[in-house]
C-alpha positions in Angstrom: 122.6 130.0 108.9 119.0 129.2 108.1 118.0 128.3 104.6 115.1 130.1 102.8 113.2 126.7 103.1 113.7 126.7 106.9 112.8 130.4 107.2 109.5 129.9 105.5 108.8 126.7 107.4 109.3 128.5 110.7 107.2 131.4 109.7 104.4 129.1 108.5 104.6 127.2 111.8 104.5 130.4 113.8 101.8 132.2 111.8 99.7 129.8 109.8 99.8 126.0 110.3 102.4 124.4 112.6 101.7 120.8 111.8 101.5 121.1 108.0 104.7 123.1 108.1 106.7 120.4 109.8 105.1 117.7 107.7 106.2 119.4 104.5 109.7 120.1 105.9 110.2 116.5 107.2 109.1 115.0 103.9 111.6 117.2 102.0 109.3 119.7 100.3 111.2 122.7 98.8 110.0 126.2 98.0 107.4 126.1 95.2 108.5 127.7 91.9 106.7 127.8 88.6 104.6 124.9 87.2 103.6 123.7 83.8 101.4 120.7 82.9 102.2 117.9 85.4 105.5 119.4 86.6 106.4 122.0 89.1 109.9 123.2 90.1 111.2 124.3 93.4 113.5 127.2 94.3 116.6 125.2 93.4 115.2 124.5 89.9 114.5 120.8 90.6 111.5 119.5 88.7 108.9 117.4 90.3 106.2 115.2 88.5 102.8 115.3 90.1 101.0 112.0 90.7 98.4 114.0 92.6 96.4 116.9 91.5 96.1 118.7 94.9 92.6 117.3 95.8 91.2 118.1 92.3 92.4 121.7 92.2 95.1 121.0 89.5 93.1 118.6 87.4 94.1 120.5 84.3 97.7 120.8 85.3 99.8 123.7 86.3 99.5 126.9 84.3 97.2 125.3 81.7 97.5 127.5 78.7 93.8 127.6 78.0 93.1 128.7 81.6 95.8 131.4 81.6 94.6 132.7 78.2 91.1 133.0 79.6 92.4 135.0 82.5 94.3 137.3 80.3 91.4 137.8 78.1 89.1 138.8 80.9 91.7 141.0 82.4 92.2 142.8 79.1 88.4 143.3 78.9 88.4 145.4 82.1 85.2 143.5 83.2 86.5 142.3 86.6 84.2 143.4 89.4 80.6 142.4 90.2 78.1 145.2 90.6 75.7 142.7 92.0 72.9 144.7 90.3 73.7 144.7 86.5 73.4 141.7 84.2 76.8 140.0 84.3 77.2 138.3 81.0 79.9 135.8 81.7 78.2 134.7 84.9 74.8 134.2 83.2 76.5 132.3 80.3 78.2 130.0 82.7 75.1 129.0 84.7 73.3 128.3 81.3 76.3 126.1 80.3 76.1 124.2 83.5 72.4 123.5 82.9 73.3 122.1 79.5 75.8 119.6 81.1 72.8 118.0 82.9 70.6 117.9 79.8 68.4 120.5 81.5 67.5 118.2 84.3 69.2 120.5 86.9 68.6 123.9 85.1 69.6 126.2 87.9 73.0 127.0 89.5 74.2 129.3 92.2 77.9 130.3 92.2 80.1 130.7 95.3 83.7 130.5 96.2 84.5 127.1 97.8 83.2 123.6 98.6 82.0 124.1 102.2 80.1 127.2 101.2 78.4 125.4 98.3 77.5 122.3 100.4 75.9 124.5 103.0 73.8 126.0 100.2 72.8 122.5 99.1 71.7 121.6 102.7 69.7 124.8 102.9 67.9 124.1 99.6 67.1 120.5 100.7 65.5 121.7 104.0 63.6 124.5 102.3 62.3 122.2 99.5 61.2 119.3 101.7 60.4 121.1 105.0 62.3 118.2 106.7 65.1 118.5 109.3 67.2 115.4 108.9 70.2 114.6 106.7 71.9 111.2 106.1 75.6 111.1 105.2 78.1 108.4 105.1 81.0 107.5 107.5 84.3 108.5 106.1 82.8 111.4 104.1 84.5 114.7 103.5 82.3 117.6 102.5 84.2 120.6 103.8 85.2 122.3 107.1 82.3 124.6 107.9 80.1 123.6 110.9 77.5 122.1 108.7 79.9 120.0 106.7 81.9 118.9 109.8 78.5 118.0 111.3 77.8 115.9 108.2 81.0 113.9 108.8 80.7 113.9 112.6 84.2 112.6 113.1 84.9 111.9 116.8 88.0 114.2 116.9 85.9 117.1 115.5 83.0 116.5 117.8 85.5 116.4 120.8 87.2 119.7 119.7 84.3 121.7 118.2 81.2 120.1 119.5 78.3 120.3 119.9 77.8 119.9 116.2 74.6 120.8 114.4 72.0 118.2 115.1 69.8 116.0 112.7 72.8 114.4 110.9 72.8 110.7 110.8 75.7 108.5 109.6 75.4 105.1 107.7 78.2 103.0 106.3 79.0 104.0 102.6 77.9 101.4 100.3 75.5 99.7 102.7 72.0 99.8 101.2 70.4 98.0 104.2 71.7 100.6 106.7 70.4 103.5 104.5 67.0 101.8 104.1 66.8 101.6 108.0 67.8 105.2 108.5 65.8 107.0 105.8 62.3 108.1 107.0 59.6 110.8 106.7 61.9 113.3 108.5 64.8 112.9 106.0 65.4 116.0 103.9 68.2 114.6 101.8 70.9 111.9 101.6 74.4 113.5 101.0 77.0 111.4 99.4 80.2 111.5 97.4 80.1 109.3 94.3 83.6 108.1 95.3 84.8 108.8 98.9 88.1 110.5 98.3 89.4 111.4 101.8 88.3 108.0 103.2 90.8 106.4 101.1 89.3 106.4 97.6 86.3 104.1 98.4 84.4 103.1 95.2 80.9 101.8 95.7 79.4 98.8 94.1 78.0 99.6 90.6 74.4 99.5 91.7 74.7 101.3 95.0 73.8 104.8 93.9 70.8 103.5 91.9 69.5 101.9 95.1 70.1 105.2 97.0 68.2 107.0 94.3 65.3 104.6 94.7 65.2 104.9 98.4 65.2 108.7 98.2 62.3 108.6 95.7 60.3 106.2 97.9 60.6 108.4 100.9 60.3 111.8 99.3 63.9 112.8 100.2 66.4 114.5 97.9 69.7 113.1 96.7 72.7 115.5 97.0 75.9 114.4 95.3 79.1 116.1 96.4 81.2 116.0 93.1 83.9 118.5 94.2 86.6 115.9 93.4 84.9 113.6 91.0 83.5 116.0 88.4 85.2 117.6 85.4 86.1 114.3 83.9 88.1 112.7 86.8 86.1 109.4 86.7 86.0 109.3 82.9 82.6 111.1 82.4 82.1 114.9 83.1 80.1 114.0 86.3 80.9 110.8 88.2 77.1 110.1 88.6 76.9 109.5 84.9 79.1 106.5 85.3 76.6 105.0 87.9 73.5 105.8 85.8 71.7 108.1 88.3 70.6 111.8 88.3 70.6 113.5 91.7 68.4 116.5 92.7 71.4 118.6 93.7 75.0 118.5 92.6 77.9 120.4 94.2 81.0 121.1 92.2 84.3 123.1 92.7 88.0 122.6 92.9 88.9 121.9 89.1 86.1 124.4 88.3 88.6 127.2 88.9 91.3 125.7 86.7 93.7 125.5 89.7 93.9 129.3 89.9 90.7 131.0 91.0 88.1 130.0 93.6 84.7 129.1 92.2 82.1 126.5 93.2 78.5 125.9 92.4 75.3 124.2 93.5 73.1 122.8 90.7 69.5 122.0 91.3 66.1 121.0 89.8 63.4 123.5 89.3 61.5 122.1 92.4 64.7 122.7 94.5 65.0 126.3 93.2 61.5 127.3 94.4 62.9 128.7 97.6 64.9 131.4 95.7 61.6 132.5 94.2 59.9 132.8 97.6 63.0 134.1 99.5 65.4 135.6 96.9 67.9 136.9 99.5 68.4 133.3 100.9 71.7 133.0 99.2 74.6 135.5 99.0 78.3 135.4 98.3 80.2 138.7 98.2 82.8 137.6 95.5 81.1 134.4 94.4 80.5 134.3 90.6 82.7 137.3 89.8 83.5 137.9 86.2 87.1 136.7 86.3 86.3 133.4 88.1 83.3 132.8 85.8 85.5 133.2 82.7 87.9 130.5 84.1 84.9 128.4 85.0 83.6 128.6 81.4 87.0 127.4 80.1 87.2 124.6 82.6 83.8 123.3 81.5 84.9 123.6 77.8 88.0 121.5 78.5 86.4 118.8 80.6 83.3 118.4 78.3 85.4 117.8 75.2 84.9 114.2 74.0 88.5 113.9 73.1 89.6 115.0 76.5 87.4 112.5 78.2 88.6 109.7 75.9 92.2 110.6 76.9 91.2 110.4 80.6 89.7 106.9 80.1 92.9 105.8 78.3 95.2 107.0 81.1 92.7 105.6 83.7 93.3 102.2 82.1 97.0 102.6 82.5 96.8 103.6 86.1 94.4 100.8 87.1 96.4 98.1 85.4 99.8 99.3 86.8 98.6 99.7 90.4 96.8 96.3 90.3 100.2 94.8 89.4 102.0 96.9 92.0 99.6 95.6 94.7 100.3 92.0 93.6 104.0 92.5 93.5 104.3 94.0 97.1 101.7 92.2 99.2 103.8 92.8 102.4 103.5 96.5 101.9 100.2 97.1 100.1 97.0 96.0 101.7 94.6 97.1 99.0 94.2 99.0 95.7 91.0 100.9 94.8 90.1 103.4 92.1 87.9 104.6 89.4 89.0 106.6 86.4 92.0 108.7 87.2 91.3 108.6 90.9 93.1 105.7 92.8 94.6 104.9 96.1 97.1 102.4 97.4 96.4 101.4 101.0 99.6 100.4 103.0 99.7 98.2 106.0 100.6 100.9 108.4 101.0 104.7 108.5 104.8 104.6 108.8 105.0 102.9 105.4 102.9 105.6 103.8 105.3 108.3 105.2 108.3 106.3 104.1 106.9 106.0 100.5 105.8 109.6 100.3 109.2 110.8 101.4 110.8 108.4 99.0 108.8 109.6 96.1 109.7 113.3 96.8 113.3 112.4 97.0 113.0 110.8 93.5 111.2 113.9 92.2 107.6 112.8 92.3 104.8 114.3 94.5 101.8 112.6 95.9 100.0 112.7 99.3 97.7 110.7 101.6 94.0 110.6 102.1 92.9 113.0 104.8 90.9 110.5 106.8 93.0 107.5 106.0 96.7 108.3 106.1 97.7 104.9 105.1 96.3 105.5 101.6 98.6 107.0 99.0 96.8 109.0 96.4 97.4 108.4 92.7 95.3 111.0 91.2 97.5 112.9 88.7 96.6 115.9 86.6 94.3 114.6 83.8 96.6 116.2 81.2 99.5 114.2 82.2 101.5 112.8 79.2 101.6 109.1 79.0 105.4 108.9 79.3 105.3 111.0 82.4 102.5 108.8 83.9 104.6 105.6 83.2 107.6 107.3 84.8 105.8 108.3 87.9 104.4 104.7 88.3 107.9 103.3 87.6 109.3 105.5 90.4 106.5 104.3 92.8 107.5 100.7 92.1 111.2 101.5 92.7 110.4 103.1 96.0 108.4 100.2 97.1 111.0 97.8 95.9 113.6 99.7 98.1 111.3 99.5 101.1 110.9 95.7 100.6 114.7 95.3 100.3 115.1 97.2 103.5 112.7 94.7 105.2 109.8 97.1 105.6 107.4 94.5 104.1 107.5 92.4 107.2 104.7 92.6 109.8 105.7 95.0 112.6 108.7 96.3 110.6 107.7 100.0 110.9 110.4 102.0 112.6 109.0 104.5 115.0 110.2 106.5 118.0 112.3 105.5 120.0 114.9 103.8 117.8 117.5 101.6 119.6 120.7 100.4 118.0 123.3 98.2 119.8 126.7 97.6 118.2 129.8 95.9 119.2 133.2 97.5 118.7 136.7 96.0 119.1 138.2 99.1 120.8 138.0 99.7 124.6 135.2 101.6 126.2 137.4 104.4 127.4 138.8 105.0 124.0 135.2 105.3 122.6 134.2 107.6 125.5 137.2 109.9 124.7 136.1 110.1 121.1 132.5 111.0 122.2 133.8 113.7 124.7 135.6 115.5 121.9 133.0 114.7 119.2 129.7 114.3 120.9 127.8 114.1 117.6 129.7 111.1 116.3 126.7 108.9 116.4 124.1 111.6 116.0 122.0 110.7 112.9 120.8 114.3 112.8 124.2 116.1 112.7 125.3 117.5 109.4 128.9 117.0 110.5 129.0 114.1 113.0 132.8 114.3 113.3 132.9 118.0 114.3 134.6 118.7 117.6 133.0 120.8 120.2 134.0 124.4 120.6 135.3 123.5 124.0 135.5 120.2 126.0 132.1 119.5 127.5 132.3 119.4 131.3 129.8 118.0 133.8 127.3 120.8 132.8 125.4 121.0 129.6 127.0 122.6 126.6 124.6 124.8 124.6 125.0 124.8 120.8 122.6 127.8 119.8 123.0 127.2 116.1 123.5 123.5 115.8 123.6 122.4 112.1 121.3 119.4 111.7 119.9 117.6 108.8 117.0 115.3 107.8 118.8 114.2 104.7 117.5 117.0 102.5 119.6 120.0 103.5 120.8 121.9 106.6 118.4 122.8 109.4 119.4 124.8 112.3 118.2 124.5 115.9 119.5 124.9 119.5 121.0 121.8 120.9 122.3 120.8 124.3 125.3 118.4 124.9 125.6 116.6 128.2 128.5 114.3 129.2 127.2 111.2 130.9 129.4 108.8 133.0 129.2 106.2 130.3 128.6 108.2 127.2 126.8 111.4 125.9 123.4 112.8 125.8 122.0 115.3 123.2 118.8 117.2 123.4 117.2 119.7 121.0 115.5 122.7 122.5 111.8 122.5 121.9 111.2 124.5 118.7 109.0 124.8 115.6 110.2 121.4 114.3 110.7 119.3 117.5 108.5 119.0 120.5 111.3 116.9 121.8 114.4 115.2 120.3 116.9 113.2 122.3 119.9 111.2 121.3 121.8 109.1 123.9 124.9 107.0 123.4 126.0 104.7 126.3 129.3 102.8 126.2 129.9 99.8 128.3 132.5 96.9 128.4 131.4 94.0 126.2 130.1 91.0 128.2 133.1 89.0 127.2 135.5 91.7 128.2 136.8 92.2 124.7 136.1 95.6 123.3 132.9 97.6 124.0 129.2 97.6 123.5 127.4 100.8 122.4 123.7 101.5 122.8 122.3 104.4 120.7 118.8 105.6 121.6 117.0 108.2 119.4 113.6 109.5 120.5 111.6 112.2 118.8 108.2 113.8 118.9 107.3 116.4 116.3 104.1 117.3 118.1 102.1 116.4 115.0 99.3 114.4 116.8 97.7 111.9 114.6 100.2 112.4 111.8 103.1 111.3 114.1 103.2 107.7 112.8 103.3 108.8 109.2 106.1 111.3 109.9 107.8 108.6 111.9 108.0 106.4 108.9 110.1 109.0 107.2 112.2 110.0 110.2 112.7 106.4 111.4 113.9 105.2 108.0 116.4 108.2 107.9 117.6 107.5 111.5 118.3 103.8 110.9 120.0 104.4 107.5 122.2 107.2 109.0 123.1 105.3 112.1 124.4 102.4 110.0 126.6 104.7 108.1 127.9 106.4 111.3 128.7 103.1 113.0 130.7 102.0 110.0 132.5 105.3 110.0 133.3 105.0 113.7 135.0 101.7 113.2 137.4 103.5 110.9 138.0 106.5 113.2 141.4 106.9 114.8 141.5 105.7 118.3 142.6 109.1 119.7 141.1 112.4 118.6 143.2 114.4 116.1 
């Protein structure tokens, strides 16, 4: 019988996102329940502590009471829909408040729904203002998933799948002033950057980098666009991250935390010069539901929270804890951790391979702590908790991270090349004769199957030369039961097991061969487990989780086999 978790995972795989569905399932994610602060529960009532704020969306925590109160207040007012022709008070007050955050240097703002939409608006403004066609962005950047934003990142896998991309985008290395100086010219409309590259693996530039970028833009008449989708609203210790670096851009893009984790809202902020195009062509921008009264009321509350000096002081205090603890973690586990980077409450631990990242993420979830990887560097674990996390919870989450890494080190995963990926081979020596072991496997073919919920279960009927189909095989990945169709085939010297291709497995095979030991005393067993979840580039990360589970479970099953009676009961 399928669990609710499996039913939802299958439906998500069939109708929404196959890869993300199996990733969440393999890692052990349950069905989301209610959340509060830095905690969220699953359908079983188990609480999880967030060491990650869902890419900035949950920066103020789950169900922040100020945000929920603002929503109720606006709902009770009955002012919920945009007429698009009347003066909408909450929207107008919000844009004025955003202007105040920049000291009036960027006095205009246009509201939309999401990051990609707002970055597109920024690019349009830059071209209209300068009359130039070219944009410069940085390798490893993430600005969204529209055609324009994917063109800005120009990742080879995107170009291969979606190309041709929009032209006149040029990439330089993030942090390299000389490359930018060589690329910027009289055709450059704008340089588009993140103050900290989040999805590249939390890449923090040298302190003077953005000032040099600002200088080069000024010298060449180009605009500076800063994408602060993940870095604004206090994440780096100041309301905008660019304040930390001592620069003022011509255009700022914000979103994510702007909606308090509940409603979609984003904005592009610009100078008076940049906004001239809206005077000339007022219909240039449009967003059907962008800037609606409910989202704007939440936006006002998010701004109020993140601009509070006491709130920002708390962020800086917790940032100090994260930075110091992760620096010690990197020093303690040099065989696992290749680098630690971060600014404010935005940090990353880069592991030495993708498999370790998957192993650690799964281990954290098993211990009740959530985190994730960087989108374009899956070796990097994100430590970017909600900014409202209590100090004791933050310390606990970091303690759990250290415990998971210590367990990985004890298991030998801190040695070069120690990652366990498909296929896994295990050879063991048993004292009993080969035929005795084969008889056991004929009656109990899953005896050495790490995925069987009940490895000792007998088959419904003795398996003959043909394959035996188990339409509702009860498997496990260590979290709970998962059902799939399995096939059992008796081999001359053992048994072969094969899952039918399904939402979870592109392929899964387990083979056990039994031969006489070389010295004639007892038998030698070789177990081979090979899998493919069909997750493409995420396969090594999932392999870290699956491979660890397989090796641990095989050890348990071999030990159990040695204690199994010689004849089936």
